[in-house]
N, C-alpha and C positions, 0 to 999 in steps of 0.2 A: 293395492299397490303401496308398498312402504314409502314413507316420505324420507327424502334425503335430509340428514342433519345439516343445520346451517354451518357454512364454512367460517372458520375464525377470520376475523378481519385484521389484517396487519396494517397498522396505522403508519403512514409515512411521515417523515420529518418535514418541517417547512423548508422551502427552497433556500432560505438564508443559511442553512447548515451545510450547503454544498461547498462553501469556501473552506470548511474544516474537514468535511468527510472525504473530499477528493484527495487531498494530500495524505490523510490518514490511511485510506485504503491503498493508495499508490505506494506509500512508504512501507506498508506491511508486505506487499508483494515484492517490491524491488529489493528491500533489505533481505528478505528471505532468499531470493534468487541469488543475489550477489554474495551474501554470506555463505550460502551453500556451495557455490562455485569456489570461493576462496578457501573454505574449509576442506572441501574435497581435494583441491589442488595441494594443500599443505599436509593433510593427514591421510588422504585416501578415503575410500568409501566403506571402510570396515567399522569395527566397534568404536574406534576413536572418533569417527565422524559423528556417530549418534550422540556421543558424550559432549563433543566440542561444539557442534552446530547450534544448539539452543542458546548457549552463551554468546556465540558470535552474532547470532540473529538479534538477540536482545540489545547488545551493544551497538549494532548497526542501526537498529530501529530508533534507539534513543537519539542518535545523530541525524538520521534520515528525516524523521517527522518534522522537527523544528526547521531543518534546512529547507524542506519543501515549503513550509509555511512562509518562509522568508523569500525563497527564490522563485516560487511559482508566479507571482505578479511580475517579476523582472523578465522571466522567460516568456510570459504572455506578451509583454511589450516588445521584446526582441522579435518574436514570431510575427506579431502584427506589423512590425516595420519591414519584415522580409516578404510578407505575403500580401497580395492585392486584397484590399478590404471591400466587402460588398457595398 
C-alpha cells in the first residue's frame, strides 16, 4: 500500500494580527464591490469597465483600509452600546 505524502502545514498568524487582518480583508472585498458597482454604473460593463475598474479599486482601497483601521473600534463601541452584552 503506497504511503500518502505528508500534507504541507500552513502556519497561522498569532491572534494579535486579527486587528489588522480583519480590516485588510474587509477593505479588499468592500472596495472591490463598491468600486465595481460605481464603475459599472458610470461606464457600463463593456471594455471600458475592464480598463477603469482596477484603478477605481486601487483608489478605493487606499482610502478604505486606513478608514477601517480608524473606524472599526468606534463602530464596535457603537454596536456594543446598541446590543445587550453577555
